[in-house]
N, C-alpha and C positions, 0 to 999 in steps of 0.2 A: 504494500500500500504506500509506496514511496510518493505517489502523485498527491496524496493528501498531506497537508501540512501538519506539523507537530502541534499537539494541543497547547493552548495558551500562547500561541505566537500571533503577533499582530498581522493584520492584512487589511487591504482596502478593497471595498466593493462599491458598486453603484446599483441602484434599483430604480425602476420607473414605476410610477403609479402607486406608490405606497406612502402617501403623504402623512399618515398617522404613525408611521414607524418612528420610534424614538430610542434614546439611550436606555439601556436596561432590557430591551426586548431581545428575543432570540430569533434567529433565522435557521430553519431546517431545509435542507436541499433534498431533491428527489434521489440524489446519490448517497444519502445517509450522513452528509457532513452537517455540522452545526456551527453557528457563529453567535457570539454575544456582541450586540451593537454597543459601542462605547460612545460614539459621537455621530451626529448627522449634520450635514450642511447642504443647502440647496445648490443646484447647478446654476451658474450665472447665465447660461445660454438656453437651458431646457427646463422650464418650470416644473415639469412632471418628474424630473430626475433628482434623486437624493444621492449624495456621496456619503459613504459610511466608513468609519473607522471601526474595525471589528477585531475580536480575538477569536481564533479557532477554539472551539469548545467541544468537549466530549459529550455526545448526545445523551448519554445516561447520567450526566451531571446537571442537566437542566432541572430547575425546581418545578414541582408539579403546578404551582400557581403562576408560573411565568407566562407572559404574553409571547406566543410563538407564531411566526409567519412561515408558511410553506412556500418554498421558492423552487421553480423549475428553471434549469439552465437552458439557454438557447444558444445555438451557434451564432457567431457574428456574421 
């Protein structure tokens, strides 16, 4: 599983159409990865896009009461 980053390492993502996503939320991907959102900032050029500062997170360590968003990856 070398393609997946090590847990608790920082990464940057962006997401379109998730305006209510905020720091402290978790993102789960269709591939089984999870991320803790640490900060969000809007894109200066695309109002629907949020840039995210995240930590890679072990999916089994997400609290039961956490807000989670399911994310499906798409090819560019």
